[in-house]
C-alpha positions in Angstrom: -2.6 -8.6 7.6 -4.2 -5.1 7.9 -1.8 -2.3 8.4 -2.6 0.9 10.3 -1.5 4.0 8.3 -1.1 7.4 10.0 -0.5 10.6 8.0 1.9 13.1 9.4 2.5 16.7 8.1 5.9 18.4 7.9 4.3 21.8 8.6 2.4 20.9 11.7 3.4 21.8 15.3 1.6 18.6 16.4 3.9 16.4 14.3 7.1 18.3 14.3 9.8 18.6 17.0 13.2 17.1 18.1 11.2 15.3 20.8 8.7 13.7 18.5 9.5 9.9 18.2 7.0 7.8 16.2 6.9 4.0 16.8 7.0 1.8 13.7 6.1 -1.9 13.5 5.0 -4.5 11.0 1.4 -3.3 11.2 2.0 0.4 11.8 3.3 2.7 9.0 3.3 6.4 8.1 2.4 8.6 5.2 4.5 11.9 5.2 3.1 14.9 3.5 4.6 18.4 3.1 1.7 20.8 3.8 -1.2 20.4 6.3 -4.8 20.2 5.2 -5.7 22.9 2.8 -8.6 23.8 5.1 -6.0 25.4 7.6 -4.9 29.0 7.5 -1.1 28.0 7.7 0.8 30.0 5.1 4.5 29.8 6.3 6.5 26.8 6.4 8.1 25.8 9.8 11.4 23.9 10.4 10.3 20.3 11.0 12.0 17.3 12.6 10.6 13.8 12.9 12.2 10.7 14.3 10.9 7.1 13.8 12.0 4.0 15.7 11.3 0.4 15.2 9.7 -1.0 18.2 11.3 -4.6 17.9 14.8 -5.4 18.9 17.1 -5.4 15.8 14.4 -3.9 13.6 14.9 -1.6 10.7 13.0 1.2 8.9 12.5 1.7 5.3 11.5 5.1 3.6 10.0 5.1 0.2 8.5 7.2 -2.6 6.6 6.5 -5.7 8.7 7.3 -8.7 11.2 10.0 -8.2 8.6 12.7 -7.5 8.1 12.1 -3.7 10.0 15.3 -2.8 9.9 18.5 -4.8 11.2 21.7 -3.1 10.2 24.8 -5.0 12.1 27.3 -2.8 15.9 27.7 -2.9 15.8 28.3 0.9 14.6 24.8 1.7 16.4 21.5 2.3 15.3 18.0 3.4 17.6 15.6 5.0 17.0 11.8 5.9 19.4 10.4 8.5 20.2 6.7 9.4 19.9 7.3 13.2 18.0 8.9 16.0 19.0 12.5 15.2 20.7 14.6 12.5 24.2 13.5 13.6 23.7 10.0 12.1 24.8 8.8 8.6 23.0 10.7 5.9 20.9 8.6 3.6 20.0 11.3 1.1 19.2 15.1 0.9 17.0 17.1 -1.5 17.3 20.7 -2.1 15.8 23.2 -4.6 14.5 21.5 -7.8 15.8 20.0 -10.0 17.5 18.3 -7.0 15.6 15.0 -6.2 16.0 11.7 -4.4 17.1 9.2 -7.1 15.9 6.0 -5.3 12.4 4.6 -4.6 13.4 3.0 -1.2 16.2 3.0 1.3 16.4 1.1 4.6 18.3 2.0 7.7 21.1 -0.1 9.3 19.7 0.6 12.8 16.3 1.1 14.4 16.0 4.8 13.9 15.3 7.2 11.0 15.4 11.0 11.3 13.8 13.4 8.9 14.4 17.1 8.8 12.9 19.8 6.6 14.4 23.1 7.3 15.1 26.6 6.0 18.9 27.4 5.3 18.2 31.0 6.5 15.8 31.4 9.4 15.2 35.0 8.6 13.7 34.4 5.2 10.2 33.0 5.2 9.1 30.2 3.0 5.5 29.5 1.7 3.9 26.3 2.9 3.2 25.3 -0.6 6.9 25.2 -1.4 7.4 21.7 -0.1 5.6 19.0 -2.1 6.3 15.8 -0.2 4.8 12.4 -0.4 6.7 9.6 1.4 6.1 6.4 3.3 7.9 5.2 6.4 7.4 1.6 7.3 9.0 -1.4 9.0 11.4 -3.6 7.0 9.1 -6.6 7.7 6.0 -4.6 6.5 3.9 -6.4 3.8 3.3 -2.9 2.2 6.7 -2.9 0.7 6.2 -2.9 -3.0 8.4 -2.8 -6.2 7.8 -2.8 -10.0 10.1 -4.1 -12.7 9.2 -1.2 -15.1 11.2 1.9 -14.8 11.6 3.8 -11.5 12.6 0.8 -9.2 15.0 -0.6 -11.8 18.7 -0.9 -10.3 17.9 -0.4 -6.7 19.4 -2.6 -3.9 17.2 -3.4 -1.0 17.3 -5.4 2.2 15.4 -8.4 3.6 14.9 -9.1 7.5 12.0 -11.4 8.1 10.5 -9.6 5.1 7.6 -10.2 2.6 8.0 -7.8 -0.2 5.8 -7.7 -3.3 7.1 -7.4 -6.9 5.2 -6.8 -10.0 6.1 -6.8 -13.6 5.0 -3.0 -14.1 2.7 -0.6 -12.4 -0.5 0.8 -13.7 0.2 4.1 -15.5 -0.8 7.4 -13.9 -1.8 10.7 -15.6 1.5 12.7 -15.5 3.9 13.7 -18.3 6.8 11.7 -16.8 4.8 8.5 -17.5 5.6 8.9 -21.2 8.9 7.1 -20.8 9.9 3.7 -21.9 10.0 0.7 -19.7 13.4 -0.6 -19.3 14.1 -3.7 -21.4 16.1 -5.2 -18.6 14.9 -4.1 -15.1 16.6 -5.6 -12.2 16.3 -5.3 -8.3 18.7 -6.8 -5.9 17.5 -8.4 -2.5 20.1 -9.0 0.1 19.6 -10.7 3.5 20.7 -8.8 6.6 23.4 -10.7 8.6 21.1 -11.5 11.5 19.1 -13.8 9.1 22.1 -15.4 7.4 20.6 -18.8 7.9 17.4 -18.0 6.2 16.8 -18.7 2.5 15.7 -16.2 0.0 12.5 -17.5 -1.5 9.8 -16.3 -4.0 6.2 -17.2 -4.5 4.9 -16.5 -8.0 1.1 -15.9 -8.4 -0.4 -15.2 -11.8 -3.0 -12.5 -12.0 -5.2 -13.1 -15.0 -4.1 -14.6 -18.2 -0.4 -14.2 -19.1 0.4 -11.4 -21.6 3.5 -12.3 -23.7 3.4 -9.3 -26.1 6.7 -8.1 -24.9 8.3 -11.6 -25.1 9.5 -11.4 -21.5 11.5 -13.7 -19.4 11.8 -13.5 -15.5 15.3 -14.4 -14.2 16.7 -14.8 -10.7 20.5 -14.9 -10.6 22.9 -15.2 -7.7 23.4 -11.4 -7.7 25.4 -11.4 -11.0 24.0 -9.5 -13.9 24.4 -12.2 -16.4 22.2 -14.9 -17.8 24.5 -17.8 -18.3 23.4 -21.2 -16.8 26.0 -21.0 -14.0 24.5 -17.9 -12.4 20.8 -18.3 -13.2 18.9 -19.9 -10.3 15.3 -19.5 -11.6 13.9 -18.8 -15.0 10.3 -18.3 -16.2 9.7 -17.8 -19.9 6.6 -16.1 -21.0 5.3 -18.8 -23.4 1.6 -19.7 -23.8 2.7 -23.3 -23.7 4.5 -22.9 -20.3 2.2 -24.4 -17.6 4.1 -22.6 -14.9 2.9 -19.2 -16.2 -0.6 -19.9 -14.9 0.3 -21.8 -11.7 1.1 -20.5 -8.3 4.5 -21.9 -7.3 7.4 -21.3 -4.9 11.2 -21.5 -5.2 13.9 -21.1 -2.7 17.6 -20.4 -3.0 20.3 -22.2 -0.9 20.7 -20.6 2.6 24.4 -19.9 1.6 23.2 -17.4 -1.1 22.9 -14.0 0.7 21.6 -12.1 -2.3 19.7 -12.5 -5.5 19.0 -10.3 -8.6 15.4 -10.4 -10.0 15.4 -9.4 -13.6 12.5 -8.8 -15.9 13.8 -9.2 -19.4 11.8 -7.6 -22.2 12.4 -8.0 -25.9 9.9 -5.3 -27.0 9.9 -1.6 -26.2 7.0 -0.5 -24.3 6.0 3.1 -23.2 4.8 3.6 -19.7 1.3 4.8 -20.8 0.9 1.8 -23.2 -1.0 -1.0 -21.5 -1.7 -2.9 -24.8 1.5 -4.8 -24.4 2.5 -6.5 -21.1 -0.6 -5.9 -18.9 0.3 -4.0 -15.6 0.4 -6.3 -12.5 0.2 -9.4 -14.5 2.0 -11.3 -11.9 2.7 -11.0 -8.2 6.1 -12.2 -6.8 6.5 -12.3 -3.1 10.2 -12.2 -2.1 10.7 -13.5 1.5 13.6 -14.6 3.7 12.4 -17.9 4.9 13.9 -19.8 7.8 13.1 -23.2 6.6 13.9 -22.8 3.0 11.3 -25.4 2.1 9.3 -24.2 -1.1 6.4 -26.7 -0.5 6.0 -25.6 3.1 6.2 -22.0 2.2 3.6 -22.3 -0.6 1.3 -24.1 1.9 1.8 -21.3 4.4 1.2 -18.5 1.9 -2.0 -20.3 0.5 -3.2 -20.8 4.1 -2.9 -17.1 4.9 -4.7 -16.1 1.6 -7.5 -18.5 2.3 -7.8 -17.1 5.9 -8.0 -13.6 4.5 -10.5 -14.6 1.9 -12.7 -16.3 4.5 -12.5 -13.3 6.8 -13.6 -11.1 4.0 -16.4 -13.4 3.1 -17.5 -13.5 6.7 -17.4 -9.8 6.9 -19.7 -9.5 3.8 -22.0 -12.1 5.2 -22.4 -10.3 8.5 -22.9 -7.0 6.7 -25.5 -8.8 4.6 -27.2 -10.2 7.7 -27.1 -6.8 9.4 -28.8 -5.1 6.3 -31.4 -8.0 6.2 -32.2 -7.5 9.9 -32.6 -3.7 9.4 -34.8 -4.2 6.4 -36.9 -6.8 8.2 -37.4 -4.3 11.1 -38.4 -1.4 8.8 -40.9 -3.7 6.9 -42.4 -4.8 10.1 -42.8 -1.1 11.2 -44.3 -0.2 7.9 -46.8 -3.1 8.1 -47.7 -2.3 11.6 -48.2 1.3 10.7 -50.5 0.3 7.8 -52.4 -2.1 9.9 -53.0 0.7 12.5 -54.3 2.9 9.8 -56.7 0.3 8.4 -57.9 -0.5 11.9 -58.6 3.2 12.6 -60.6 3.4 9.3 -62.7 0.3 10.1 -63.4 1.7 13.5 -64.7 4.9 12.1 -66.9 3.1 9.7 -68.4 0.8 12.3 -69.1 3.6 14.8 -72.1 5.9 13.9 -71.6 9.6 14.1 -73.2 11.5 17.0 -75.3 13.4 14.5 -76.7 10.3 12.9 -77.2 8.8 16.4 -79.4 11.9 17.4 -81.3 11.7 14.1 -82.1 8.0 14.7 -83.3 8.7 18.2 -85.6 11.6 16.9 -87.1 9.3 14.3 -87.9 6.6 16.8 -89.6 9.3 19.1 -91.7 10.6 16.2 -92.8 7.1 15.4 -94.0 6.6 18.9 
């Protein structure tokens, strides 16, 4: 499913205002940036308010950042507040002020259909430079397939919600060039997934898909428990040991918990220390786990559904390339036809010139004939 992504700026008169409501659905999400395009002449930060609302009845909205660097305010006169509600009077989700203040989670979801964001100056008489708000956030529907987590470092320990959701989980993310990446991956990284009450009859399921050959350098094991942070047999619901002789490592498969279980804890358990920038051990994005709340709770049916969706996407992608190739072939054929036609026209002109005697030659020939007479 292709998502539509719009970018909003918290320094734009077009995007900011207490009357600005932005719709959010499964296919429509937003990127929130602090400053407008550097091509503009804006130099002073304005107070900004944005409100997002889920279009479907009972929908929820999630806000996320990559790592813990999504909000950096470098002026002590600035504050950003996220509120669970349609305006600033709702329950506060988090606030960030002058660094080193930061938002310590990578995702939070609302309990209702509205999310309100406000970036403002504590004192209106003191101007703030537009470059003082470094913001990079994402706002999406709780059912969006763009929700993504990594069992490496920054996402460890968070609790998140499921509501007709399809969330992607990977063992670790690809390293990025920044000093903070020189940190160790957590040996035991866990993420809790809990169903919303409105889908209490759904089962929490996973679909595991290997991505390339398994890498067992860190001697990892993937656990799913009933929400308890223990690994005894009475609480472990699913277990995948990274062993080259384990056939499940290289097979796409599905698993579902009983519908009576309202939350699960996914734990990636490493036995070797790894630094974020070291990809020699435990290759990034080595596996992909989809976490869904499934109304049927049937692993085989879920696996068939996911496989069918992937095959459909693959077929659409192949068809797109085929049509593109055909389009290019038609254009090339037309161009070649024009080139050949042009060349034939030139050759015909040359042949015609050779066959037709010049007027001077014609006159000379006529003079010779008269002399002969």
